[in-house]
N, C-alpha and C positions, 0 to 999 in steps of 0.2 A: 662984527666978529667973523671970523673963517670957524668954520663949525665941522667936524667930521665924526663920524660913528662908528661904531662897532661892538658885536658881541664882546663879553670879557673870556680873555683866550687864556690859556695856559704857556708860557713862555713861547708867546707868538712869534711868528718869521717877520722878516726884516721889513715888508708891505704895510705890516702893523703900524711899527714904528715911521718909516719914513710919510705914511699919511700924520701922525701925531705931530711931527716935526714942522709938518707944513700949515698946522692949523693952529689955532689960538685957545680952542679946548676942544677935546674928544667925549663924546657922551657915550657912555656904556650901557649896550641894550641889556639890561640885568633883568628888566620885567616882561621879556619876550621868552618864549616855550624854548626849553631845552630840545635839542633834534632828536630824532629815533635814530640808530643807527649812527653811521660815520658823522663824525664832526669834530671840530679844531676848538670845540671850545674847551672840552678838558686831556685833548690828546696834541702831541706834535712830536718833530723827529731830531735826535741828536746824532752823532757820528760815533761809533765803535771802531774796534779793528775789523769787524767783518763787514763792515758798512754801515748804512742807516739802520738807526734803533729807536723803536717807536716808546714812547712814556706817555702813558694815560690813568688819569688820575680817576680811581673806581668810584662810581657814583651809587648811591642808594636809590636802588629802583622799584624795589618788593615792595607793592601796595601801595605805589606812591602816584601810578597814572601819570599822567602829564605832568610835568613839573615846571615851573618858570626857574630861570637860571637863579635868582635871587633866594629860593628856596631849597637848592641842592646841598645834599651833604655827601661827605666823602666816606666811603666804605671802609671800614678797618684804617683810618690811616697812620696810627704809627707803623703798620706792616709795611703799609706802600711808602710812607716817607722815608723809610729807611732804604728800602730798594730802590728808590731814586736818589738817593742821595750817593747808595755805593756806586750807582751807575756813573754817575758825576765824575766822582774820586776816581773810579777805575779810568774812565775816558780823556780826563782834562785835567789833572793832578799836576801836571808839568806845566800847565800853563802859567807864566806869572803874572797873570791876573788872575788866578783859580781861589786863593787861599781869602780873600775879603770877602767874597761873594759868595763862596761855601760858606763861610763863618755865619753870615746874615740869613741865607736860604735852611740854614740848619736851623737855627735859631727860631724865624718863621713856622717852619713844618714841624717843630717839636713844640709846640704850643698847643693846648688841650682847647681844641676850638675845632671841631668836625665839618663847620659851615665851609664850604666851597667859596663862595663869592668874597669874603675876606681875606681867604687866603692866598686867592687870584691877584687880588687890587695891590696884596702886599707886595706880591713878587714883580708886579707891574710896575710899582714904584720904585723897587729895589732895581731895577733893569734900567728904567729912567736915570736914577741917580749915577748910575754907572756908564750912562750914555751922554750924560751930563743934557739931557731934555726936560724944560722947565714946564711943558704944557702940560694944564692940570685936566684931571679928569672931573665929568660930572657921571651921576648915577641918573639914568631913566626914571627908576624911581623916586629919586630925590626930587624930580620935578613934576611926579602924580600923572605922567601922561601915559595913558596904555593905548593900543593900538597895533596895524601891523603895515606892513608892507612901504609904500611912499608915502600914504598919509600919516602914518607913523612919524616918518620923518621932516614933513614939514610942518605936522605940529610943533616935533621941539624946535624945529627952525625958528618958526613965528613965535614961539613961547621965551626964546632967547634971543630976539631981534637979529639974529644971523643975517649978515648981506652977500655970505658965501657958504656954499656948501661944496668939501670935497668926498668924491666918493672913489671906490675901488674903480681902476679901470675896465674890469668885468662886470661891473654892475649897469653900464651902460645901455644893456640889452635887456638886464634884468628888472630897473627901476623905470618908473614913469618919470622920469627927472623932469620932464617938460612944465610936472604939475608946480614945481618950485620956483621954476623960472616965469610962469604966466604970475606967480605972487611976488613977483620982484626980488627973489633968490639967485644970483647968479649959481652955476654948477661946474666944475670943472673935475676931470677924473684924473687921478694921478696914476700914472703906468710906473710900476716898480721891478727892474729888470735886475735880478739876482745877481750881483758881482762875484768874480771868479776871485777868492781870496787864498791863501797857503793854509791847509789845513792839516790837523795831525792825523797822521795813518792814511795812505791810499793814495787811490784817486778823489778826486773833488766830487762830492756832492751837493747839487744847487738846491737852494730854498729851504735851509735847516731852519729849526729853532733859532732865534737871535742870538742865544745862549753859546751857538758853538762859533758864530762868530765874534761876540764877546772875547770868548777866551781866547780865539786865534790872535784877536787884534786889539783889543783895548778899545780903548775913545775913539781909535782911527775909525771905529766901526760906523760912528755917526758921521764922519765925513763920506764914505761911501753912501751911505743913506742918501744922501744928498746928490752924489754926483750920477746914480744909479737910476735917479726920480725924476719923470718930468711931468708937467701937469697939462693936460688936455683939455679943451673946451668942444664940444661939439657944435654942428652946424644947427641952428634953430630948424 
């Protein structure tokens, strides 16, 4: 089995889906701590008339202390959802791929459930369907494995009998990946270079949410994920 990992993320960029397509399964690390300050777990960028537009899911924080991602709740979800959907409609309604995705997103975001994780998983599954990606997700919490850093990844890989692990390219200097190889698990790093593609309005902006590429190219986006990704194996 080829395994990859990621924290659950709101409308993530192409690199997330590139690793997903190269894997047999991706484990979503939902039982890890929600980072303080800047994080892509609950925010990402789209494109508007004036350039990049940040979209952030507001999280209930008061009185909660450090929270695990699986326990997060959305603050004033209905208000945030209306604003986010209006942003999509304003900037992408002319896309021939817009209507179906927007309809499904509207249905998902109007559900009376303030939990962050189920919403994120539903959005990821919707994006997978649009991109014709079949790789399944598995939740860390469902495996009952806790921990942090390389030891967490190793324990999950061993539990799932993975023979190979794919990590994002920047992780080669952040993760003690040789620990995995010492246990007989091959490690490769996926390098994703964001392709240049026709966007709505103005100059090209790189590394936006995958939603931007999909609204511009539809299922052709999946082909670009493959042609702009490469697997790299570090020397022992």
